[in-house]
NUPAKE-273781 format. One record per residue (C-alpha): residue number from 0; chain; x, y, z. Coordinates in pm, 1 decimal, always signed. Example, Ala and Ser with C-alpha at 12.3 -4.5 7.8 and 13.67 -1.06 7.14 Angstrom:
2
PT   k c       xx       yy       zz
PT   0 A  +1230.0   -450.0   +780.0
PT   1 A  +1367.0   -106.0   +714.0
// end
This chain:
115
PT   k c       xx       yy       zz
PT   0 A +14334.1  +5016.0 +16481.6
PT   1 A +14014.6  +4867.2 +16337.3
PT   2 A +13811.9  +4991.5 +16636.6
PT   3 A +13956.5  +5342.0 +16593.1
PT   4 A +13861.5  +5343.3 +16225.3
PT   5 A +13509.3  +5222.6 +16301.8
PT   6 A +13457.4  +5476.1 +16579.4
PT   7 A +13594.3  +5784.8 +16407.2
PT   8 A +13761.2  +5708.9 +16077.4
PT   9 A +13757.7  +5956.1 +15791.6
PT  10 A +13762.1  +5916.3 +15415.5
PT  11 A +14039.1  +6109.4 +15241.2
PT  12 A +13946.3  +6243.4 +14898.0
PT  13 A +14228.9  +6375.1 +14681.8
PT  14 A +14108.3  +6665.9 +14469.6
PT  15 A +14291.5  +6913.2 +14244.8
PT  16 A +14271.6  +7157.4 +14537.8
PT  17 A +14435.4  +6913.4 +14777.6
PT  18 A +14314.6  +6644.2 +15017.6
PT  19 A +13970.3  +6672.6 +15174.5
PT  20 A +13853.2  +6465.9 +15469.1
PT  21 A +13496.5  +6343.2 +15509.1
PT  22 A +13335.0  +6210.7 +15827.4
PT  23 A +13097.4  +5929.0 +15717.7
PT  24 A +12830.1  +5768.9 +15934.8
PT  25 A +12901.1  +5443.4 +16119.1
PT  26 A +12731.6  +5231.8 +15850.7
PT  27 A +12925.1  +5413.9 +15578.1
PT  28 A +13251.5  +5358.0 +15769.3
PT  29 A +13183.7  +4983.6 +15784.1
PT  30 A +13115.4  +4976.7 +15409.5
PT  31 A +13423.4  +5188.3 +15329.9
PT  32 A +13643.6  +4959.5 +15539.1
PT  33 A +13524.4  +4672.8 +15321.4
PT  34 A +13583.3  +4874.3 +15001.1
PT  35 A +13942.3  +4953.0 +15105.8
PT  36 A +14016.9  +4610.1 +15252.6
PT  37 A +14301.6  +4541.1 +15005.8
PT  38 A +14410.0  +4890.8 +14899.5
PT  39 A +14478.0  +5217.6 +15079.8
PT  40 A +14431.4  +5437.8 +14771.1
PT  41 A +14185.7  +5383.0 +14485.4
PT  42 A +14103.5  +5601.1 +14183.8
PT  43 A +13735.2  +5687.0 +14158.9
PT  44 A +13714.1  +5516.1 +13818.6
PT  45 A +13782.0  +5167.5 +13960.2
PT  46 A +13498.6  +5184.8 +14212.3
PT  47 A +13160.8  +5032.2 +14132.3
PT  48 A +12869.3  +5262.6 +14050.0
PT  49 A +12731.3  +5216.0 +14400.3
PT  50 A +13066.8  +5305.7 +14555.5
PT  51 A +13109.3  +5606.8 +14324.9
PT  52 A +12759.5  +5722.1 +14418.1
PT  53 A +12846.4  +5700.8 +14789.6
PT  54 A +13163.4  +5906.7 +14740.6
PT  55 A +12973.0  +6163.0 +14530.6
PT  56 A +12699.6  +6188.7 +14795.3
PT  57 A +12955.7  +6231.3 +15071.8
PT  58 A +13134.1  +6504.6 +14877.1
PT  59 A +12809.2  +6677.9 +14781.7
PT  60 A +12684.1  +6663.0 +15140.3
PT  61 A +12969.5  +6889.4 +15249.2
PT  62 A +13061.4  +6663.6 +15541.5
PT  63 A +13419.3  +6780.7 +15506.5
PT  64 A +13615.1  +6791.5 +15828.1
PT  65 A +13919.6  +7007.3 +15871.6
PT  66 A +14104.1  +7078.3 +16189.2
PT  67 A +14464.5  +7072.2 +16309.1
PT  68 A +14593.6  +6719.1 +16346.3
PT  69 A +14364.2  +6576.1 +16076.6
PT  70 A +14662.2  +6384.6 +15941.1
PT  71 A +14661.7  +6184.6 +16266.7
PT  72 A +14296.3  +6077.9 +16232.0
PT  73 A +14245.4  +5714.1 +16128.2
PT  74 A +14193.1  +5709.6 +15753.0
PT  75 A +13953.9  +5447.7 +15615.9
PT  76 A +14092.6  +5487.5 +15266.4
PT  77 A +14183.3  +5743.5 +15003.4
PT  78 A +13990.4  +5813.0 +14684.5
PT  79 A +14166.7  +5989.3 +14398.9
PT  80 A +13895.1  +6215.5 +14264.0
PT  81 A +14064.6  +6405.3 +13989.5
PT  82 A +13917.6  +6528.2 +13663.7
PT  83 A +13975.1  +6295.8 +13370.1
PT  84 A +14264.9  +6386.6 +13145.9
PT  85 A +14140.9  +6507.7 +12810.9
PT  86 A +14338.8  +6393.5 +12510.4
PT  87 A +14346.5  +6622.6 +12210.2
PT  88 A +14246.0  +6436.6 +11897.4
PT  89 A +14464.0  +6499.5 +11597.3
PT  90 A +14308.6  +6549.2 +11255.2
PT  91 A +14304.6  +6234.4 +11041.3
PT  92 A +14618.8  +6187.4 +10836.7
PT  93 A +14599.8  +6165.7 +10461.2
PT  94 A +14787.4  +5873.1 +10313.1
PT  95 A +15104.3  +5961.8 +10129.7
PT  96 A +15034.5  +5885.8  +9761.6
PT  97 A +15402.9  +5859.1  +9669.7
PT  98 A +15480.0  +5611.1  +9947.8
PT  99 A +15188.1  +5389.5  +9859.0
PT 100 A +15286.3  +5386.6  +9485.6
PT 101 A +15643.1  +5289.2  +9577.4
PT 102 A +15524.1  +5015.9  +9811.8
PT 103 A +15292.3  +4871.3  +9547.1
PT 104 A +15556.0  +4876.7  +9272.0
PT 105 A +15812.9  +4720.1  +9508.2
PT 106 A +15571.1  +4443.3  +9603.1
PT 107 A +15486.3  +4383.0  +9237.1
PT 108 A +15856.4  +4352.7  +9144.8
PT 109 A +15918.2  +4114.7  +9434.2
PT 110 A +15622.7  +3896.8  +9334.7
PT 111 A +15731.8  +3892.5  +8970.1
PT 112 A +16090.6  +3794.7  +9056.1
PT 113 A +15976.6  +3519.7  +9291.5
PT 114 A +15774.9  +3344.0  +9014.3
// end
C-alpha cells in the first residue's frame, strides 16, 4: 500500500462544496505521508505553517483531479479545510444593581452575626 501511495497517491481536501482530490508531486507525496503518519484526517488548523502553506499552494495551483473511481485511488491523507465558525459576540451585560445590593447586605449581616 505504501508503494501505491508513493507512486500515485492523492490528497483529499474536504471543502464546503465537498471533497476535492489533489495530485501532488513525488516529493510532496513523501512529505504528506510523513504528515499523515499517525492520522488519516487532520483539520487545517492543527498543521504547521509550512504544512498549511503546502496545502494552500496545492489548492491554489488547481491540481485537482476528478474522474470516476477517484474513491478507489490511494489517499495520502485528508485535510479538513472548512471556513472558521464565527461566533456572534453578545453585548456586555450590565450588572444588576438590586442583586448586588442584596448580596452585599446579606454578606454584611452574615459577617456581623459571626462576630
